[in-house]
OpenMM code with the backbone's topology and positions (N, CA, C; nanometers):
from openmm import Vec3, app, unit

residues = "MET SER ASP LEU GLY LEU GLN VAL GLY GLY VAL LEU THR SER PHE VAL LEU GLN ASP TYR ALA VAL LEU ASP THR ILE GLU VAL TRP VAL ASP ASP ASN ARG ILE PRO MET ASP GLU THR ASN GLY GLY THR TYR ASP GLU THR TYR LYS ILE VAL TYR PHE HIS GLY ASP GLY ILE PRO PRO ARG GLY SER GLU ILE VAL ILE SER TYR GLU VAL GLY ALA PRO GLY".split()
positions = [
    Vec3(23.1984, -13.2830, -2.7594),
    Vec3(23.1902, -13.1813, -2.8629),
    Vec3(23.0436, -13.1622, -2.8962),
    Vec3(23.0020, -13.0386, -2.8997),
    Vec3(22.8652, -13.0068, -2.9386),
    Vec3(22.8713, -12.9340, -3.0716),
    Vec3(22.7747, -12.9573, -3.1566),
    Vec3(22.7730, -12.8972, -3.2891),
    Vec3(22.6317, -12.8485, -3.3152),
    Vec3(22.6164, -12.7180, -3.3344),
    Vec3(22.4845, -12.6605, -3.3569),
    Vec3(22.4759, -12.6018, -3.4959),
    Vec3(22.3662, -12.6253, -3.5635),
    Vec3(22.3443, -12.5642, -3.6936),
    Vec3(22.2138, -12.4870, -3.6927),
    Vec3(22.2082, -12.3810, -3.7697),
    Vec3(22.0885, -12.2977, -3.7733),
    Vec3(22.0778, -12.2327, -3.9098),
    Vec3(21.9609, -12.2409, -3.9697),
    Vec3(21.9346, -12.1676, -4.0936),
    Vec3(21.8740, -12.0347, -4.0532),
    Vec3(21.9417, -11.9269, -4.0857),
    Vec3(21.9005, -11.7955, -4.0384),
    Vec3(21.8074, -11.7299, -4.1385),
    Vec3(21.6900, -11.6860, -4.0912),
    Vec3(21.5957, -11.6163, -4.1770),
    Vec3(21.6145, -11.4664, -4.1709),
    Vec3(21.6586, -11.4136, -4.0580),
    Vec3(21.6818, -11.2713, -4.0399),
    Vec3(21.8281, -11.2486, -4.0061),
    Vec3(21.8628, -11.1278, -3.9708),
    Vec3(22.0011, -11.0974, -3.9347),
    Vec3(22.0205, -11.1354, -3.7888),
    Vec3(22.1211, -11.2150, -3.7631),
    Vec3(22.1478, -11.2653, -3.6294),
    Vec3(22.2773, -11.2044, -3.5784),
    Vec3(22.2732, -11.1420, -3.4614),
    Vec3(22.3957, -11.0847, -3.4047),
    Vec3(22.4395, -11.1571, -3.2782),
    Vec3(22.3597, -11.2519, -3.2303),
    Vec3(22.4001, -11.3330, -3.1159),
    Vec3(22.3296, -11.4680, -3.1223),
    Vec3(22.3897, -11.5658, -3.0559),
    Vec3(22.3345, -11.7008, -3.0556),
    Vec3(22.3644, -11.7640, -2.9210),
    Vec3(22.2608, -11.8115, -2.8506),
    Vec3(22.2779, -11.8749, -2.7206),
    Vec3(22.3110, -12.0223, -2.7416),
    Vec3(22.4226, -12.0667, -2.6832),
    Vec3(22.4621, -12.2059, -2.6938),
    Vec3(22.3806, -12.2917, -2.5979),
    Vec3(22.3665, -12.4169, -2.6313),
    Vec3(22.2921, -12.5105, -2.5476),
    Vec3(22.3691, -12.5422, -2.4192),
    Vec3(22.5019, -12.5504, -2.4286),
    Vec3(22.5878, -12.5850, -2.3155),
    Vec3(22.6964, -12.4799, -2.3002),
    Vec3(22.7629, -12.4784, -2.1843),
    Vec3(22.8802, -12.3937, -2.1668),
    Vec3(22.9917, -12.4482, -2.2557),
    Vec3(23.0732, -12.3591, -2.3107),
    Vec3(23.1788, -12.3998, -2.4035),
    Vec3(23.3162, -12.3729, -2.3447),
    Vec3(23.4125, -12.4558, -2.3834),
    Vec3(23.5526, -12.4285, -2.3550),
    Vec3(23.5965, -12.3277, -2.4603),
    Vec3(23.6358, -12.2087, -2.4160),
    Vec3(23.6612, -12.0957, -2.5063),
    Vec3(23.7535, -12.1308, -2.6221),
    Vec3(23.8634, -12.1952, -2.5951),
    Vec3(23.9627, -12.2239, -2.6998),
    Vec3(23.9164, -12.3267, -2.8024),
    Vec3(23.8022, -12.3898, -2.7796),
    Vec3(23.7550, -12.4922, -2.8736),
    Vec3(23.6424, -12.4434, -2.9639),
    Vec3(23.5951, -12.3197, -2.9436),
    Vec3(23.4814, -12.2694, -3.0213),
    Vec3(23.5234, -12.2417, -3.1653),
    Vec3(23.4468, -12.2989, -3.2588),
    Vec3(23.4639, -12.2714, -3.4015),
    Vec3(23.3289, -12.2276, -3.4558),
    Vec3(23.3282, -12.1157, -3.5276),
    Vec3(23.2052, -12.0614, -3.5850),
    Vec3(23.2194, -12.0616, -3.7367),
    Vec3(23.1208, -12.1186, -3.8033),
    Vec3(23.1187, -12.1261, -3.9494),
    Vec3(22.9909, -12.0619, -4.0005),
    Vec3(23.0028, -11.9769, -4.1010),
    Vec3(22.8882, -11.9160, -4.1674),
    Vec3(22.8985, -11.9519, -4.3149),
    Vec3(22.8002, -12.0287, -4.3622),
    Vec3(22.8007, -12.0744, -4.5025),
    Vec3(22.9360, -12.1343, -4.5408),
    Vec3(22.9875, -12.2249, -4.4587),
    Vec3(23.1137, -12.2964, -4.4820),
    Vec3(23.2386, -12.2088, -4.4752),
    Vec3(23.2261, -12.0855, -4.4270),
    Vec3(23.3422, -11.9974, -4.4068),
    Vec3(23.3650, -11.9813, -4.2573),
    Vec3(23.4867, -12.0110, -4.2136),
    Vec3(23.5166, -11.9989, -4.0710),
    Vec3(23.5272, -11.8514, -4.0321),
    Vec3(23.4593, -11.8147, -3.9243),
    Vec3(23.4590, -11.6790, -3.8715),
    Vec3(23.5561, -11.6747, -3.7530),
    Vec3(23.6510, -11.5818, -3.7532),
    Vec3(23.7467, -11.5764, -3.6422),
    Vec3(23.6804, -11.5291, -3.5132),
    Vec3(23.7363, -11.5705, -3.4016),
    Vec3(23.6929, -11.5175, -3.2734),
    Vec3(23.7657, -11.3847, -3.2578),
    Vec3(23.6935, -11.2747, -3.2844),
    Vec3(23.7520, -11.1418, -3.2919),
    Vec3(23.6450, -11.0387, -3.2563),
    Vec3(23.6778, -10.9430, -3.1713),
    Vec3(23.5818, -10.8413, -3.1265),
    Vec3(23.5403, -10.7433, -3.2353),
    Vec3(23.6237, -10.7260, -3.3380),
    Vec3(23.5957, -10.6280, -3.4418),
    Vec3(23.5167, -10.6875, -3.5576),
    Vec3(23.5659, -10.7961, -3.6168),
    Vec3(23.5034, -10.8560, -3.7343),
    Vec3(23.4949, -11.0075, -3.7221),
    Vec3(23.4336, -11.0531, -3.6171),
    Vec3(23.4217, -11.1970, -3.5953),
    Vec3(23.3213, -11.2259, -3.4866),
    Vec3(23.3601, -11.3148, -3.3971),
    Vec3(23.2707, -11.3522, -3.2887),
    Vec3(23.3405, -11.3427, -3.1541),
    Vec3(23.2614, -11.3291, -3.0490),
    Vec3(23.3114, -11.3349, -2.9120),
    Vec3(23.2165, -11.4229, -2.8327),
    Vec3(23.2658, -11.4754, -2.7206),
    Vec3(23.1869, -11.5656, -2.6374),
    Vec3(23.1710, -11.5076, -2.4985),
    Vec3(23.0482, -11.5003, -2.4508),
    Vec3(23.0173, -11.4562, -2.3151),
    Vec3(23.0019, -11.5821, -2.2298),
    Vec3(23.1023, -11.6086, -2.1454),
    Vec3(23.1045, -11.7308, -2.0651),
    Vec3(22.9941, -11.7354, -1.9604),
    Vec3(22.9459, -11.6207, -1.9153),
    Vec3(22.8421, -11.6174, -1.8132),
    Vec3(22.7071, -11.6631, -1.8678),
    Vec3(22.6737, -11.6188, -1.9890),
    Vec3(22.5415, -11.6452, -2.0453),
    Vec3(22.5408, -11.7438, -2.1622),
    Vec3(22.6565, -11.8030, -2.1954),
    Vec3(22.6687, -11.9020, -2.3044),
    Vec3(22.6283, -11.8431, -2.4400),
    Vec3(22.6659, -11.7170, -2.4657),
    Vec3(22.6243, -11.6493, -2.5885),
    Vec3(22.7452, -11.6222, -2.6779),
    Vec3(22.7313, -11.6542, -2.8059),
    Vec3(22.8287, -11.6125, -2.9070),
    Vec3(22.7711, -11.4881, -2.9735),
    Vec3(22.8478, -11.3791, -2.9710),
    Vec3(22.8083, -11.2540, -3.0360),
    Vec3(22.8854, -11.2392, -3.1660),
    Vec3(22.8181, -11.1868, -3.2691),
    Vec3(22.8811, -11.1598, -3.3978),
    Vec3(22.9057, -11.0104, -3.4095),
    Vec3(23.0217, -10.9725, -3.4685),
    Vec3(23.0609, -10.8320, -3.4806),
    Vec3(23.1074, -10.8006, -3.6225),
    Vec3(23.0804, -10.6784, -3.6682),
    Vec3(23.1338, -10.6281, -3.7952),
    Vec3(23.1106, -10.7212, -3.9125),
    Vec3(23.2195, -10.7534, -3.9833),
    Vec3(23.2112, -10.8423, -4.0999),
    Vec3(23.1717, -10.9842, -4.0617),
    Vec3(23.1758, -11.0175, -3.9329),
    Vec3(23.1388, -11.1507, -3.8862),
    Vec3(22.9890, -11.1707, -3.8708),
    Vec3(22.9098, -11.0644, -3.8830),
    Vec3(22.7640, -11.0785, -3.8716),
    Vec3(22.7134, -11.1531, -3.9949),
    Vec3(22.6452, -11.2658, -3.9724),
    Vec3(22.5997, -11.3474, -4.0860),
    Vec3(22.4932, -11.2760, -4.1690),
    Vec3(22.5039, -11.2855, -4.3010),
    Vec3(22.3988, -11.2292, -4.3869),
    Vec3(22.2674, -11.3052, -4.3676),
    Vec3(22.1589, -11.2407, -4.3995),
    Vec3(22.0265, -11.3039, -4.3925),
    Vec3(22.0255, -11.4325, -4.4751),
    Vec3(21.9679, -11.5386, -4.4191),
    Vec3(21.9559, -11.6661, -4.4888),
    Vec3(22.0781, -11.7552, -4.4783),
    Vec3(22.1759, -11.7172, -4.3979),
    Vec3(22.2988, -11.7946, -4.3835),
    Vec3(22.2776, -11.9193, -4.2990),
    Vec3(22.3621, -12.0184, -4.3236),
    Vec3(22.3683, -12.1351, -4.2368),
    Vec3(22.4817, -12.1126, -4.1382),
    Vec3(22.4532, -12.1234, -4.0094),
    Vec3(22.5521, -12.1029, -3.9041),
    Vec3(22.5757, -12.2343, -3.8333),
    Vec3(22.7033, -12.2696, -3.8175),
    Vec3(22.7411, -12.3899, -3.7420),
    Vec3(22.8410, -12.3457, -3.6365),
    Vec3(22.8129, -12.3806, -3.5114),
    Vec3(22.9026, -12.3514, -3.4012),
    Vec3(22.9384, -12.4828, -3.3344),
    Vec3(23.0666, -12.5150, -3.3326),
    Vec3(23.1108, -12.6373, -3.2655),
    Vec3(23.2023, -12.5992, -3.1504),
    Vec3(23.1980, -12.6811, -3.0451),
    Vec3(23.2774, -12.6522, -2.9267),
    Vec3(23.2791, -12.7731, -2.8348),
    Vec3(23.3794, -12.7744, -2.7479),
    Vec3(23.3866, -12.8743, -2.6433),
    Vec3(23.3039, -12.8243, -2.5263),
    Vec3(23.2194, -12.9105, -2.4716),
    Vec3(23.1340, -12.8730, -2.3597),
    Vec3(23.2192, -12.8563, -2.2347),
    Vec3(23.1972, -12.7444, -2.1642),
    Vec3(23.2729, -12.7136, -2.0435),
    Vec3(23.1814, -12.6891, -1.9249),
    Vec3(23.2412, -12.6424, -1.8176),
    Vec3(23.1677, -12.6127, -1.6953),
    Vec3(23.1270, -12.4653, -1.6943),
    Vec3(23.0264, -12.4306, -1.6151),
    Vec3(22.9874, -12.2896, -1.6043),
    Vec3(23.1050, -12.2004, -1.5650),
    Vec3(23.1084, -12.0808, -1.6269),
    Vec3(23.2090, -11.9836, -1.6210),
    Vec3(23.2781, -11.9348, -1.5066),
] * unit.nanometer
topology = app.Topology()
chain = topology.addChain("A")
for resn in residues:
    res = topology.addResidue(resn, chain)
    for name in ("N", "CA", "C"):
        topology.addAtom(name, app.Element.getBySymbol(name[0]), res)
């Protein structure tokens, strides 16, 4: 399990993970609120580039703390 935290100074719409993730294990938290994996108002994961994208209401406000946890997997 990998757990990444980041204090955001600007508006962040994507975040590159350190390792490849097992899709079903990804959990995204913004300021202690869980963000759903959702294309409209949440997050999505690009397995090729190890990127979590934020969409709609899921885009973290400026200054937010973001935590992404996931099980480390193999390349996509």
